[in-house]
N, C-alpha and C positions, 0 to 999 in steps of 0.2 A: 163873362165873369167865371163861369163854371170851368172853362179850360184853364184860365190863369190859376184858379184855386187848386185844381187837380195837379197841375205842374209843380206849383210851389209846395203843396203837401207831399207829393211823391218825393221831391228833393229833400225835404226835411225828414221824412220817415226813412229814407235811404241811409241817412247818417245816424239815426236815433239809436239803433241797437249798439253801435260802437261807442257812442257817447255815453249811453247808460252803463255799459260795461266798464268804461273808464271811470265813471263816477263811483261805481261799486268798488273798483280797485283802490280808489282813493278814500274808501271808508264810508261812503254815503250809503245809508240804509233807510228803511221806512220810518225810522225815528229821527233821522238827521234833519235839523232845521236849516233851511237855506232860502235864498232868494234867487230868482231867475232874472238875468238881464236879457233885454231883447231890443231889436231895432227894426225899423221899417224905412223904406224910401218912399216918399210921397211926391206927387207931381207938382203940388203948389203949397204955399204956406197955409192957405185956408184949409186945405184938406189935411195937412199935417196937424194943424192945431185942433181941428175937429176930432181926429182920431185920438190925439193925446188927451184932450179933455174928456172924451168918452171913457178912455182907460182909467183916468183919474177918478171920475165921478162914479163909474159903475163898479170898479174893482179896488180903488184906493191905491193904484200903482203910482209910483213916482215917475214923472215923465218930463222930458225936455224936448223942445223942438229947435232945430238949428239948420241953417242953410249949409248945404254941402259945398265945399270949395270947388270952384271951377266948373260947376254944372248948374243946371236949373232945378235940381232935385232938392228936396227938404228931407231932413232926417228926423225921425221920431225915435228917441232913445229913452229907455225906461227900465225899471226893475219892479218886480212883483213885491207883494208883502211877503214876509217870512212864512214859510210853509214846510211841510214834509212832502216827500214824493215817493211814488211808485212808478213803474214803467207805464202802467195803465193811466194813471193821472197825468203823466207827462204827455202821453199820446193824445189824450183828450184836450189838454191845454194847447198843445201845438195845433191841432185841428181847428180849435176855436180862434187862436191868434192868426193863423193863416187866413181863415175865413173873414175875420174882422177887417183885416187889411184889404183883402181882395174885394170885399163889398164896397170899399171906398177908393178903389183904384191904386192901392198901395202895395208895394212888394215887401213881404216879410223877409227881413235880412238874416234872421237867425237868433239864436239864444245861447246863453252860457250860464253856468251855475256860479253863484256868489255865496261863499261861505259866510255864515253869520259869526260875529265875534262872540266868544263865550261870555 
Protein backbone atom coordinates (compact mmCIF):
# COMPACT_ATOMS: atom_id res chain seq x y z
CA UNK A 1 0.00 0.00 0.00
CA UNK A 2 2.81 2.40 0.86
CA UNK A 3 4.44 2.09 -2.57
CA UNK A 4 1.15 2.66 -4.39
CA UNK A 5 0.43 5.67 -2.19
CA UNK A 6 3.89 7.16 -2.76
CA UNK A 7 3.74 6.71 -6.55
CA UNK A 8 0.28 8.26 -6.79
CA UNK A 9 1.15 11.15 -4.49
CA UNK A 10 4.38 11.88 -6.35
CA UNK A 11 2.46 11.98 -9.64
CA UNK A 12 -0.14 14.37 -8.22
CA UNK A 13 2.44 16.64 -6.59
CA UNK A 14 4.49 16.73 -9.83
CA UNK A 15 1.58 18.50 -11.53
CA UNK A 16 0.39 20.56 -8.57
CA UNK A 17 2.58 23.66 -8.92
CA UNK A 18 1.62 24.15 -12.57
CA UNK A 19 -2.06 23.58 -11.80
CA UNK A 20 -1.98 26.04 -8.89
CA UNK A 21 -0.19 28.63 -11.03
CA UNK A 22 -2.86 28.24 -13.74
CA UNK A 23 -5.64 28.68 -11.17
CA UNK A 24 -3.98 31.87 -9.92
CA UNK A 25 -3.71 33.17 -13.49
CA UNK A 26 -7.45 32.54 -13.81
CA UNK A 27 -8.08 34.72 -10.78
CA UNK A 28 -8.29 32.14 -8.00
CA UNK A 29 -7.02 33.54 -4.71
CA UNK A 30 -7.41 32.55 -1.02
CA UNK A 31 -10.88 34.20 -0.95
CA UNK A 32 -12.23 32.49 -4.11
CA UNK A 33 -14.94 29.94 -3.36
CA UNK A 34 -14.90 26.82 -5.50
CA UNK A 35 -15.39 23.09 -5.46
CA UNK A 36 -12.92 20.41 -6.45
CA UNK A 37 -13.97 17.58 -8.71
CA UNK A 38 -12.19 14.26 -8.24
CA UNK A 39 -12.14 10.69 -9.50
CA UNK A 40 -10.94 7.24 -8.53
CA UNK A 41 -10.72 3.90 -10.31
CA UNK A 42 -11.86 1.04 -8.07
CA UNK A 43 -11.40 -2.69 -8.66
CA UNK A 44 -14.96 -3.69 -7.71
CA UNK A 45 -18.40 -2.18 -7.30
CA UNK A 46 -18.33 -2.95 -3.57
CA UNK A 47 -15.05 -1.11 -3.05
CA UNK A 48 -16.23 1.83 -5.17
CA UNK A 49 -19.45 2.14 -3.17
CA UNK A 50 -17.60 1.89 0.16
CA UNK A 51 -15.21 4.68 -0.84
CA UNK A 52 -18.02 6.84 -2.17
CA UNK A 53 -20.17 6.35 0.91
CA UNK A 54 -17.24 7.21 3.19
CA UNK A 55 -16.61 10.44 1.23
CA UNK A 56 -20.29 11.37 1.48
CA UNK A 57 -20.65 10.51 5.16
CA UNK A 58 -17.35 11.92 6.42
CA UNK A 59 -17.03 15.02 4.22
CA UNK A 60 -20.41 15.72 2.67
CA UNK A 61 -18.98 15.26 -0.84
CA UNK A 62 -21.34 14.58 -3.75
CA UNK A 63 -20.35 11.19 -5.17
CA UNK A 64 -21.48 8.93 -8.00
CA UNK A 65 -20.32 5.38 -8.69
CA UNK A 66 -20.46 3.98 -12.22
CA UNK A 67 -19.01 1.12 -14.24
CA UNK A 68 -16.27 2.13 -16.63
CA UNK A 69 -17.01 1.13 -20.22
CA UNK A 70 -15.19 -1.94 -21.59
CA UNK A 71 -13.23 -2.69 -18.41
CA UNK A 72 -13.82 -4.34 -15.06
CA UNK A 73 -13.08 -1.09 -13.22
CA UNK A 74 -15.58 1.06 -11.39
CA UNK A 75 -15.35 4.84 -11.22
CA UNK A 76 -15.95 6.98 -8.17
CA UNK A 77 -16.69 10.52 -9.37
CA UNK A 78 -17.33 13.35 -6.99
CA UNK A 79 -17.01 16.94 -5.94
CA UNK A 80 -16.22 18.58 -2.66
CA UNK A 81 -18.27 21.08 -0.76
CA UNK A 82 -17.60 24.69 -1.69
CA UNK A 83 -14.43 26.01 -0.06
CA UNK A 84 -11.51 28.38 -0.38
CA UNK A 85 -8.01 27.16 -1.20
CA UNK A 86 -4.37 27.87 -0.66
CA UNK A 87 -1.53 25.80 -2.05
CA UNK A 88 -0.94 24.34 1.43
CA UNK A 89 -4.58 23.30 1.82
CA UNK A 90 -4.57 21.76 -1.66
CA UNK A 91 -1.41 19.77 -0.90
CA UNK A 92 -2.92 18.39 2.31
CA UNK A 93 -6.22 17.57 0.59
CA UNK A 94 -4.41 15.76 -2.23
CA UNK A 95 -2.33 13.71 0.21
CA UNK A 96 -5.49 12.72 2.08
CA UNK A 97 -7.43 11.85 -1.08
CA UNK A 98 -4.61 9.71 -2.49
CA UNK A 99 -4.23 7.93 0.85
CA UNK A 100 -7.99 7.33 1.22
CA UNK A 101 -8.02 5.62 -2.16
CA UNK A 102 -4.80 3.67 -1.70
CA UNK A 103 -6.04 2.26 1.63
CA UNK A 104 -8.96 0.73 -0.27
CA UNK A 105 -7.03 -0.40 -3.34
CA UNK A 106 -8.32 2.48 -5.48
CA UNK A 107 -6.30 4.67 -7.82
CA UNK A 108 -6.83 8.41 -7.41
CA UNK A 109 -7.47 9.63 -10.93
CA UNK A 110 -7.04 13.34 -10.39
CA UNK A 111 -8.82 16.54 -9.56
CA UNK A 112 -10.00 19.77 -11.15
CA UNK A 113 -11.40 23.06 -9.92
CA UNK A 114 -15.09 23.83 -10.39
CA UNK A 115 -16.03 27.48 -10.17
CA UNK A 116 -19.07 28.22 -8.04
CA UNK A 117 -21.82 30.27 -9.59
CA UNK A 118 -22.16 33.78 -8.18
